[in-house]
LUMZA-974610 format. One line per field, with one value per residue (C-alpha): residue number from 1; chain; x, y, z. Coordinates in nm, 3 decimals, padded with zeros to 5 digits. Layout:
// residues N
i <- NUM:... $
ch <- A:... $
c1 <- X:... $
c2 <- Y:... $
c3 <- Z:... $
//
This chain:
// residues 603
i <- 1:2:3:4:5:6:7:8:9:10:11:12:13:14:15:16:17:18:19:20:21:22:23:24:25:26:27:28:29:30:31:32:33:34:35:36:37:38:39:40:41:42:43:44:45:46:47:48:49:50:51:52:53:54:55:56:57:58:59:60:61:62:63:64:65:66:67:68:69:70:71:72:73:74:75:76:77:78:79:80:81:82:83:84:85:86:87:88:89:90:91:92:93:94:95:96:97:98:99:100:101:102:103:104:105:106:107:108:109:110:111:112:113:114:115:116:117:118:119:120:121:122:123:124:125:126:127:128:129:130:131:132:133:134:135:136:137:138:139:140:141:142:143:144:145:146:147:148:149:150:151:152:153:154:155:156:157:158:159:160:161:162:163:164:165:166:167:168:169:170:171:172:173:174:175:176:177:178:179:180:181:182:183:184:185:186:187:188:189:190:191:192:193:194:195:196:197:198:199:200:201:202:203:204:205:206:207:208:209:210:211:212:213:214:215:216:217:218:219:220:221:222:223:224:225:226:227:228:229:230:231:232:233:234:235:236:237:238:239:240:241:242:243:244:245:246:247:248:249:250:251:252:253:254:255:256:257:258:259:260:261:262:263:264:265:266:267:268:269:270:271:272:273:274:275:276:277:278:279:280:281:282:283:284:285:286:287:288:289:290:291:292:293:294:295:296:297:298:299:300:301:302:303:304:305:306:307:308:309:310:311:312:313:314:315:316:317:318:319:320:321:322:323:324:325:326:327:328:329:330:331:332:333:334:335:336:337:338:339:340:341:342:343:344:345:346:347:348:349:350:351:352:353:354:355:356:357:358:359:360:361:362:363:364:365:366:367:368:369:370:371:372:373:374:375:376:377:378:379:380:381:382:383:384:385:386:387:388:389:390:391:392:393:394:395:396:397:398:399:400:401:402:403:404:405:406:407:408:409:410:411:412:413:414:415:416:417:418:419:420:421:422:423:424:425:426:427:428:429:430:431:432:433:434:435:436:437:438:439:440:441:442:443:444:445:446:447:448:449:450:451:452:453:454:455:456:457:458:459:460:461:462:463:464:465:466:467:468:469:470:471:472:473:474:475:476:477:478:479:480:481:482:483:484:485:486:487:488:489:490:491:492:493:494:495:496:497:498:499:500:501:502:503:504:505:506:507:508:509:510:511:512:513:514:515:516:517:518:519:520:521:522:523:524:525:526:527:528:529:530:531:532:533:534:535:536:537:538:539:540:541:542:543:544:545:546:547:548:549:550:551:552:553:554:555:556:557:558:559:560:561:562:563:564:565:566:567:568:569:570:571:572:573:574:575:576:577:578:579:580:581:582:583:584:585:586:587:588:589:590:591:592:593:594:595:596:597:598:599:600:601:602:603 $
ch <- A:A:A:A:A:A:A:A:A:A:A:A:A:A:A:A:A:A:A:A:A:A:A:A:A:A:A:A:A:A:A:A:A:A:A:A:A:A:A:A:A:A:A:A:A:A:A:A:A:A:A:A:A:A:A:A:A:A:A:A:A:A:A:A:A:A:A:A:A:A:A:A:A:A:A:A:A:A:A:A:A:A:A:A:A:A:A:A:A:A:A:A:A:A:A:A:A:A:A:A:A:A:A:A:A:A:A:A:A:A:A:A:A:A:A:A:A:A:A:A:A:A:A:A:A:A:A:A:A:A:A:A:A:A:A:A:A:A:A:A:A:A:A:A:A:A:A:A:A:A:A:A:A:A:A:A:A:A:A:A:A:A:A:A:A:A:A:A:A:A:A:A:A:A:A:A:A:A:A:A:A:A:A:A:A:A:A:A:A:A:A:A:A:A:A:A:A:A:A:A:A:A:A:A:A:A:A:A:A:A:A:A:A:A:A:A:A:A:A:A:A:A:A:A:A:A:A:A:A:A:A:A:A:A:A:A:A:A:A:A:A:A:A:A:A:A:A:A:A:A:A:A:A:A:A:A:A:A:A:A:A:A:A:A:A:A:A:A:A:A:A:A:A:A:A:A:A:A:A:A:A:A:A:A:A:A:A:A:A:A:A:A:A:A:A:A:A:A:A:A:A:A:A:A:A:A:A:A:A:A:A:A:A:A:A:A:A:A:A:A:A:A:A:A:A:A:A:A:A:A:A:A:A:A:A:A:A:A:A:A:A:A:A:A:A:A:A:A:A:A:A:A:A:A:A:A:A:A:A:A:A:A:A:A:A:A:A:A:A:A:A:A:A:A:A:A:A:A:A:A:A:A:A:A:A:A:A:A:A:A:A:A:A:A:A:A:A:A:A:A:A:A:A:A:A:A:A:A:A:A:A:A:A:A:A:A:A:A:A:A:A:A:A:A:A:A:A:A:A:A:A:A:A:A:A:A:A:A:A:A:A:A:A:A:A:A:A:A:A:A:A:A:A:A:A:A:A:A:A:A:A:A:A:A:A:A:A:A:A:A:A:A:A:A:A:A:A:A:A:A:A:A:A:A:A:A:A:A:A:A:A:A:A:A:A:A:A:A:A:A:A:A:A:A:A:A:A:A:A:A:A:A:A:A:A:A:A:A:A:A:A:A:A:A:A:A:A:A:A:A:A:A:A:A:A:A:A:A:A:A:A:A:A:A:A:A:A:A:A:A:A:A:A:A:A:A:A:A:A:A:A:A:A:A:A:A:A:A:A:A:A:A:A:A:A:A:A:A:A:A:A:A:A:A:A:A:A:A:A:A:A:A:A:A:A:A:A:A:A:A:A:A:A $
c1 <- 00.000:00.104:00.002:00.082:-00.035:00.204:00.238:00.050:-00.239:-00.571:-00.651:-00.943:-01.204:-01.382:-01.708:-01.671:-01.707:-02.056:-02.169:-02.006:-02.187:-02.519:-02.488:-02.396:-02.661:-02.934:-02.877:-02.827:-03.140:-03.330:-03.164:-03.257:-03.624:-03.642:-03.362:-03.436:-03.285:-03.043:-02.946:-03.133:-02.825:-02.889:-03.242:-03.186:-02.843:-02.888:-03.240:-03.395:-03.159:-03.201:-03.578:-03.523:-03.324:-03.530:-03.883:-03.828:-04.143:-04.169:-04.306:-04.200:-04.124:-04.018:-04.125:-03.777:-03.574:-03.239:-02.979:-02.733:-02.453:-02.609:-02.615:-02.374:-02.188:-02.083:-02.102:-01.973:-02.197:-02.129:-02.410:-02.203:-02.250:-02.626:-02.644:-02.466:-02.766:-03.048:-03.101:-03.271:-03.533:-03.585:-03.677:-03.891:-04.081:-04.247:-04.383:-04.723:-04.715:-04.652:-04.410:-04.155:-04.071:-03.775:-03.647:-03.640:-03.521:-03.211:-03.155:-03.164:-02.923:-02.685:-02.715:-02.606:-02.321:-02.189:-02.213:-02.016:-01.744:-01.706:-01.693:-01.389:-01.226:-01.320:-01.179:-00.851:-00.804:-00.861:-00.611:-00.331:-00.368:-00.536:-00.850:-00.948:-00.911:-01.144:-01.402:-01.402:-01.421:-01.721:-01.912:-01.831:-01.926:-02.261:-02.351:-02.257:-02.531:-02.294:-02.231:-02.602:-02.680:-02.379:-02.411:-02.754:-02.717:-02.727:-02.425:-02.081:-01.925:-02.104:-01.989:-01.632:-01.685:-01.763:-01.459:-01.235:-01.337:-01.234:-00.911:-00.815:-00.893:-00.660:-00.395:-00.393:-00.157:00.203:00.335:00.520:00.672:00.535:00.182:00.025:-00.329:-00.289:-00.160:-00.417:-00.732:-00.652:-00.554:-00.869:-01.087:-00.934:-00.961:-01.326:-01.416:-01.234:-01.357:-01.720:-01.766:-01.558:-01.212:-01.081:-01.098:-00.754:-00.622:-00.703:-00.479:-00.156:-00.031:-00.104:00.095:00.382:00.399:00.358:00.653:00.890:00.842:00.987:00.714:00.670:00.961:01.191:01.284:01.243:01.289:01.180:01.175:00.964:00.730:00.683:00.631:00.365:00.184:00.198:00.056:-00.233:-00.295:-00.300:-00.543:-00.768:-00.756:-00.852:-01.120:-01.266:-01.172:-01.241:-01.591:-01.684:-01.552:-01.760:-02.082:-02.041:-01.955:-02.255:-02.479:-02.358:-02.298:-01.943:-01.614:-01.669:-01.523:-01.721:-01.446:-01.208:-01.475:-01.545:-01.181:-01.178:-01.492:-01.386:-01.020:-00.969:-01.290:-01.250:-01.072:-01.399:-01.603:-01.765:-01.706:-01.854:-01.834:-02.142:-02.348:-02.244:-01.938:-01.891:-01.650:-01.348:-01.537:-01.811:-01.660:-01.566:-01.924:-02.071:-01.838:-01.906:-02.277:-02.272:-01.967:-01.971:-01.684:-01.541:-01.423:-01.193:-01.070:-00.990:-00.794:-00.554:-00.461:-00.140:00.006:-00.084:00.098:00.409:00.372:00.321:00.633:00.827:00.678:00.541:00.769:00.653:00.294:00.386:00.516:00.841:00.886:01.016:01.334:01.548:01.555:01.176:00.983:00.885:00.531:00.479:00.558:00.313:00.043:00.108:00.053:-00.280:-00.414:-00.277:-00.561:-00.802:-00.565:-00.505:-00.877:-00.964:-00.674:-00.738:-01.118:-01.112:-00.922:-01.199:-01.455:-01.745:-01.813:-02.085:-02.142:-02.140:-01.783:-01.673:-01.841:-01.537:-01.329:-01.597:-01.479:-01.118:-01.216:-01.378:-01.051:-00.850:-01.084:-01.066:-00.686:-00.681:-00.908:-00.681:-00.366:-00.524:-00.626:-00.281:-00.118:-00.342:-00.272:00.101:00.079:-00.124:00.115:00.412:00.255:00.113:00.369:00.077:-00.002:-00.257:-00.475:-00.447:-00.644:-00.915:-00.979:-01.300:-01.111:-00.985:-01.303:-01.483:-01.233:-01.331:-01.696:-01.784:-01.678:-01.830:-02.164:-02.146:-02.094:-02.392:-02.627:-02.543:-02.561:-02.902:-03.034:-02.911:-03.060:-03.393:-03.396:-03.338:-03.623:-03.858:-03.789:-03.729:-03.919:-04.215:-04.107:-04.087:-04.413:-04.590:-04.428:-04.596:-04.929:-04.865:-04.794:-05.134:-05.346:-05.544:-05.620:-05.402:-05.253:-04.996:-04.795:-04.610:-04.313:-04.213:-03.973:-03.973:-03.820:-03.508:-03.713:-03.878:-03.823:-03.790:-04.028:-04.007:-04.281:-04.494:-04.739:-04.705:-05.035:-04.892:-04.655:-04.424:-04.352:-04.196:-04.355:-04.158:-04.012:-03.734:-03.475:-03.294:-03.059:-03.096:-03.350:-03.356:-03.583:-03.759:-03.576:-03.704:-03.690:-03.537:-03.281:-03.025:-02.764:-02.409:-02.364:-01.991:-01.823:-01.453:-01.348:-01.167:-01.484:-01.685:-01.439:-01.462:-01.840:-01.852:-01.685:-01.904:-02.235:-02.302:-02.294:-02.583:-02.814:-02.626:-02.770:-03.148:-03.189:-02.977:-03.272:-03.296:-02.938:-02.787:-03.022:-02.834:-03.060:-03.034:-03.165:-02.892:-02.582:-02.303:-02.321:-02.620:-02.830:-03.207:-03.378:-03.737:-03.862:-03.844:-04.157:-04.528:-04.816:-04.971:-05.308:-05.192:-05.125:-05.381:-05.163:-04.910:-04.636:-04.538:-04.421:-04.612:-04.410:-04.640:-04.369:-04.157:-04.194:-04.375:-04.187:-04.419:-04.264:-04.357:-04.707:-04.874:-05.085:-05.256:-05.423:-05.568:-05.860:-06.070:-05.812:-05.633:-05.746:-05.511:-05.502:-05.227:-05.006:-04.691:-04.472:-04.131:-03.877:-03.771:-03.407:-03.325:-03.597:-03.522:-03.279:-02.971:-03.055:-03.414:-03.300:-03.051:-03.242:-03.557:-03.883:-03.979:-04.351:-04.369:-04.181:-04.435:-04.711:-04.532:-04.488:-04.832:-05.063 $
c2 <- 00.000:00.358:00.447:00.254:00.275:00.230:-00.137:-00.110:00.092:-00.092:-00.243:-00.106:-00.321:-00.213:-00.294:-00.548:-00.439:-00.594:-00.374:-00.070:-00.135:-00.191:00.140:00.338:00.171:00.233:00.607:00.659:00.470:00.702:00.992:00.848:00.837:01.177:01.409:01.690:01.742:02.019:02.140:02.205:02.088:01.741:01.744:01.890:01.747:01.398:01.299:01.432:01.252:00.941:00.973:00.961:00.636:00.469:00.570:00.585:00.571:00.559:00.908:01.197:01.410:01.301:01.484:01.499:01.819:01.859:02.117:02.278:02.062:01.758:01.920:01.728:02.047:02.081:01.723:01.804:01.559:01.189:00.963:00.671:00.803:00.828:00.481:00.332:00.432:00.349:-00.019:00.021:00.283:00.101:-00.221:-00.036:00.140:-00.193:-00.234:-00.100:00.205:00.580:00.727:00.826:00.467:00.467:00.788:00.642:00.301:00.458:00.670:00.364:00.191:00.486:00.473:00.109:00.171:00.463:00.258:-00.025:00.212:00.383:00.043:-00.037:00.283:00.203:-00.150:-00.038:00.243:-00.003:-00.245:-00.010:00.313:00.249:00.094:00.408:00.625:00.388:00.401:00.779:00.799:00.565:00.799:01.099:00.913:00.813:01.132:01.435:01.603:01.658:01.285:01.206:01.443:01.366:00.987:00.975:01.259:01.162:01.374:01.305:01.461:01.199:00.926:01.054:01.042:00.668:00.592:00.810:00.613:00.289:00.434:00.602:00.284:00.082:00.355:00.336:00.042:00.156:00.103:-00.222:-00.430:-00.742:-00.692:-00.505:-00.503:-00.158:-00.008:-00.164:-00.116:00.241:00.346:00.196:00.360:00.704:00.661:00.553:00.860:01.092:00.936:00.861:01.128:01.443:01.470:01.717:01.436:01.328:01.600:01.375:01.100:01.302:01.201:00.838:00.861:01.034:00.759:00.485:00.603:00.772:00.636:00.323:00.105:-00.218:-00.388:-00.086:-00.089:00.189:00.007:00.316:00.150:-00.142:00.089:00.311:00.011:-00.131:00.201:00.265:-00.083:00.003:00.325:00.135:-00.113:00.177:00.313:-00.022:-00.123:00.219:00.497:00.304:00.182:00.530:00.683:00.433:00.506:00.884:00.868:00.648:00.882:01.208:01.077:01.210:01.129:01.251:01.193:01.414:01.434:01.592:01.835:01.931:02.027:02.226:02.417:02.493:02.572:02.672:02.857:03.172:03.348:03.362:03.483:03.161:02.936:02.835:03.191:03.275:03.072:03.260:03.352:03.329:03.492:03.302:03.238:03.039:02.694:02.760:02.857:02.569:02.312:02.435:02.405:02.057:01.898:02.094:01.995:01.759:02.052:02.224:01.887:01.786:02.104:02.055:01.698:01.785:02.007:01.743:01.474:01.691:01.763:01.395:01.298:01.550:01.499:01.143:00.936:00.619:00.679:00.736:00.384:00.363:00.139:-00.213:-00.125:00.177:00.237:00.263:00.586:00.747:00.664:01.028:01.114:00.847:00.984:01.331:01.200:01.048:01.373:01.593:01.543:01.751:02.049:02.013:01.999:02.297:02.499:02.448:02.470:02.757:02.966:02.923:03.201:02.964:02.766:02.517:02.295:01.978:02.046:01.946:01.603:01.409:01.495:01.435:01.082:01.202:01.493:01.244:01.049:01.364:01.460:01.112:01.118:01.461:01.336:01.036:01.252:01.510:01.235:01.077:01.406:01.439:01.078:01.137:01.441:01.243:00.948:01.180:01.336:01.021:00.767:00.530:00.439:00.180:00.434:00.675:00.437:00.398:00.752:00.917:01.230:01.085:00.910:01.241:01.420:01.196:01.141:01.513:01.587:01.260:01.339:01.698:01.581:01.344:01.586:01.880:01.658:01.523:01.871:02.003:01.708:01.745:02.118:02.055:01.805:02.020:02.354:02.257:01.935:02.111:02.054:01.677:01.678:01.853:01.607:01.324:01.502:01.561:01.194:01.099:01.333:01.133:01.409:01.539:01.876:02.128:02.205:02.536:02.661:03.027:03.157:02.810:02.646:02.553:02.349:02.117:01.765:01.594:01.408:01.103:01.281:01.365:01.116:01.052:01.231:01.561:01.803:02.044:02.386:02.716:03.060:03.387:03.511:03.741:03.479:03.584:03.287:02.984:02.717:02.356:02.242:01.912:01.630:01.596:01.296:01.314:01.137:00.905:01.004:01.083:01.463:01.436:01.742:01.683:01.427:01.212:01.208:01.093:00.807:00.711:00.718:00.483:00.222:00.297:00.319:-00.059:-00.029:00.218:-00.062:-00.051:00.296:00.290:00.653:00.789:00.964:01.183:01.229:01.305:01.590:01.918:02.184:02.530:02.744:02.667:02.853:02.819:03.185:03.147:03.372:03.347:03.152:03.268:02.940:02.787:02.969:02.911:03.155:03.145:03.076:02.727:02.624:02.426:02.381:02.630:02.568:02.886:03.013:03.291:03.540:03.832:04.004:04.061:04.336:04.205:04.197:04.269:03.973:03.748:03.846:03.695:03.433:03.347:03.689:03.616:03.424:03.460:03.260:03.040:02.838:02.662:02.286:02.197:02.409:02.314:02.534:02.638:02.844:03.178:03.158:03.513:03.657:03.432:03.456:03.242:03.000:02.959:02.837:02.587:02.433:02.219:02.309:02.020:02.098:02.056:01.727:01.597:01.699:01.537:01.207:01.198:00.923 $
c3 <- 00.000:-00.058:00.299:00.613:00.974:01.269:01.363:01.693:01.559:01.545:01.208:01.008:00.843:00.528:00.351:00.073:-00.287:-00.290:-00.001:-00.161:-00.487:-00.309:-00.120:-00.429:-00.643:-00.384:-00.345:-00.717:-00.817:-00.582:-00.758:-01.098:-00.999:-00.832:-00.947:-01.188:-01.533:-01.453:-01.800:-02.123:-02.310:-02.168:-02.311:-02.657:-02.735:-02.588:-02.481:-02.801:-03.044:-02.829:-02.876:-03.252:-03.225:-02.953:-03.059:-03.437:-03.648:-04.026:-04.075:-04.290:-03.985:-03.639:-03.325:-03.167:-03.174:-03.349:-03.248:-03.488:-03.347:-03.519:-03.862:-04.090:-04.181:-03.813:-03.675:-03.327:-03.139:-03.157:-03.275:-03.147:-02.793:-02.848:-03.000:-02.697:-02.485:-02.729:-02.646:-02.307:-02.408:-02.739:-02.558:-02.304:-02.585:-02.671:-02.317:-02.213:-01.993:-02.002:-02.254:-01.990:-01.889:-02.128:-01.970:-01.619:-01.736:-01.888:-01.579:-01.356:-01.593:-01.569:-01.190:-01.190:-01.435:-01.233:-00.913:-01.074:-01.201:-00.865:-00.696:-00.911:-00.786:-00.426:-00.442:-00.598:-00.346:-00.061:-00.212:-00.315:-00.111:00.227:00.368:00.560:00.252:00.066:00.346:00.358:-00.021:-00.028:00.204:-00.014:-00.333:-00.185:-00.001:-00.210:-00.408:-00.699:-00.730:-00.711:-00.997:-01.215:-01.185:-01.354:-01.605:-01.973:-02.064:-02.212:-01.902:-01.688:-01.926:-01.885:-01.510:-01.537:-01.750:-01.533:-01.223:-01.390:-01.532:-01.205:-01.016:-01.235:-01.208:-00.827:-00.855:-00.913:-01.264:-01.320:-01.595:-01.425:-01.555:-01.846:-01.701:-01.551:-01.874:-02.107:-01.897:-01.789:-02.142:-02.293:-02.027:-02.076:-02.456:-02.441:-02.236:-02.475:-02.800:-02.715:-02.452:-02.419:-02.581:-02.322:-02.065:-02.187:-01.958:-01.663:-01.803:-01.811:-01.461:-01.546:-01.869:-01.687:-01.426:-01.683:-01.887:-01.646:-01.291:-01.139:-00.996:-00.805:-00.981:-00.933:-01.302:-01.550:-01.882:-02.074:-02.416:-02.293:-02.106:-02.412:-02.636:-02.407:-02.377:-02.751:-02.800:-02.567:-02.762:-03.092:-02.939:-02.838:-03.192:-03.343:-03.092:-03.004:-03.244:-03.565:-03.465:-03.340:-03.664:-03.862:-03.671:-03.686:-04.057:-04.136:-03.937:-04.089:-04.439:-04.442:-04.276:-03.922:-03.578:-03.343:-03.080:-03.333:-03.453:-03.092:-03.040:-03.365:-03.267:-02.909:-02.975:-03.338:-03.430:-03.225:-03.511:-03.703:-03.407:-03.290:-02.993:-02.659:-02.521:-02.731:-02.485:-02.173:-01.969:-01.595:-01.345:-01.205:-00.882:-01.056:-01.011:-00.648:-00.560:-00.761:-00.604:-00.251:-00.321:-00.475:-00.310:00.020:00.255:-00.006:-00.218:00.037:00.160:-00.196:-00.260:00.032:-00.063:-00.248:00.029:00.286:00.089:00.090:00.461:00.539:00.346:00.553:00.898:00.882:00.660:00.837:00.723:00.361:00.309:00.118:-00.188:-00.137:-00.324:-00.254:-00.631:-00.660:-00.695:-00.365:-00.259:-00.167:-00.530:-00.650:-00.419:-00.557:-00.910:-00.802:-00.661:-00.942:-01.198:-00.987:-00.994:-01.368:-01.439:-01.221:-01.353:-01.724:-01.716:-01.468:-01.723:-01.983:-02.006:-02.070:-01.752:-01.666:-01.368:-01.578:-01.690:-01.340:-01.352:-01.483:-01.177:-00.910:-00.812:-00.811:-00.589:-00.350:-00.346:-00.278:00.006:00.158:00.140:00.306:00.583:00.644:00.655:00.886:01.125:01.098:01.195:01.500:01.595:01.565:01.791:02.043:02.038:02.078:02.387:02.549:02.422:02.365:02.003:02.116:02.301:02.011:01.792:02.057:02.174:02.060:01.959:01.632:01.533:01.585:01.364:01.074:01.163:01.165:00.804:00.683:00.847:00.723:00.365:00.384:00.560:00.336:00.029:00.128:00.197:-00.136:-00.325:-00.148:-00.222:-00.594:-00.610:-00.406:-00.572:-00.935:-01.005:-01.168:-01.535:-01.479:-01.282:-01.568:-01.806:-01.619:-01.666:-02.037:-02.092:-01.950:-02.166:-02.425:-02.677:-02.956:-02.870:-02.983:-02.671:-02.684:-02.487:-02.474:-02.213:-02.054:-02.363:-02.165:-01.915:-02.166:-02.018:-02.361:-02.591:-02.364:-02.166:-02.469:-02.626:-03.001:-03.061:-02.934:-03.099:-02.918:-03.068:-02.965:-02.947:-02.943:-02.615:-02.496:-02.587:-02.905:-02.959:-03.181:-03.085:-03.204:-03.486:-03.553:-03.725:-04.081:-04.309:-04.654:-04.869:-04.716:-04.974:-04.868:-04.865:-04.941:-05.086:-05.149:-05.415:-05.160:-04.950:-05.249:-05.303:-04.939:-04.935:-05.232:-05.015:-04.711:-04.898:-04.880:-04.499:-04.484:-04.365:-04.035:-03.966:-04.036:-03.930:-04.216:-04.381:-04.069:-03.956:-04.300:-04.378:-04.418:-04.267:-04.416:-04.132:-03.877:-03.765:-03.512:-03.406:-03.170:-03.392:-03.394:-03.673:-03.717:-03.863:-03.513:-03.397:-03.452:-03.398:-03.052:-03.213:-03.316:-02.955:-02.759:-02.451:-02.315:-02.058:-01.878:-01.541:-01.369:-01.163:-01.074:-00.867:-01.177:-01.432:-01.739:-02.067:-02.361:-02.543:-02.250:-02.134:-01.829:-02.000:-01.673:-01.680:-02.025:-01.879:-02.193:-02.390:-02.137:-01.835:-01.591:-01.644:-01.394:-01.171:-00.983:-00.764:-00.892:-00.700:-00.847:-00.737:-00.850:-00.627:-00.330:-00.045:-00.095:00.186:00.065:-00.277:-00.136:00.156:00.152:00.322:00.547:00.547:00.169:00.186:00.432:00.190:-00.107:00.075:00.233:00.098 $
//
């Protein structure tokens, strides 16, 4: 192990991997059934394309929405990622029941997958770092509101979080020439997250690559050429088994040679010279991530940030705790611990410098932050124990006194209590869009459901019966809105001569992608400049149902009238409370109201 207790200190038992998985699965299934959809990007860029694949009907026009990112001329979203998730809702679509069964079935599946991936991380930390660190980390993984939301979100950043847990778990073991399992599994996991999910996740793999190539491990040998050869072999394996299939799926879907991860990098990094890029969709101050992390990860965030200094302090003041390698020629275990906590700092540093910031960008590092926090908690307790043993000259009593158990119990309880309160507040204050979606799915009549200023809270077509159609009406929002997928030709829209040659060879494989007539259509009224397209809107007179939020305490914008006051045209069908966070006190928007929970749970 990289950490070691004094010989006379009481041994610590840990839950088995089965218990760890059961705990994580239980809390995350609850989150899957109750947690809100926190981002309109999740709905329009992932749930809506998934609806096309999972609920496909042979009609000239599908009900699902398409964003500009899925236009073949841009191709910055991966259809391979969507297809990976299509099986579960596709199977559920044949079962009797409401239309949203596929939505919750996939969420529960994601909860189980995330629990399994984090169990891998937990088991490897217990085996190669320390049992106590694994126990603390398990509590943080299960209790933090950020983990509960990220684990069930249908987002590439959540997918990267899963793969990062597996990769980081395999990387907990020091590098060695004795076994290639660490190299192959970790490399494939990092590659899968970057290729199918989010390419910038490769940043998290840099400390692993550094250790793999340049650090002496368990066998105390460097063997640089052999290490490099093995790692290059793992990279080539990832290209053959992951990159090529993803390239094939994306190319079949878009009708042109396309690898969405590459296009994503080009758009986010190389397109600013022509005035486009993620900054068009909002910029945040440098303090944004700090406030967001304190809200969703509470005490885990500051504990995670002090991990690296504590490792250095422990190596200086407690060399017996930071176990030394078996061979004097091996890499220091303090150095290896520093490499394992470094990805959090890299991620925060690089993403914190970007002007465009979103909470979901932090998801990939959440499990690593929990590991950092658990390591900090262990080292803080170890320092207190060392001080106590130095004063009392009694290492046995140090392990029994209530002082040290309280030092770890208080932050663990705080993380769970604050996490539960934040999760309950999210469900209580912001569950109205999903609640209204349940009502929509039960309406028998055909309707045109319209969204105005609430367009960003549409829960997806999984909550809309096939007999209904969802449209947008004008509001104060002046950016680009998605449009409906349309059916047309499944021809290959190749432009360059070399692309035409390539498509001739790929054309016989079109049968592998039955949605080609939808996904290869090149829409004309789209842009990557976030400029309004007027064809997205319908007249209010065509709407038979309207979803809107009523805030009488706000000044009325003439583009967003109070429809509830228009009693001669509109009558309330269903109303659910929704917190106006901008008009609320800070504490009110972050804490649950217990009286309302009692009413929600009452029979």
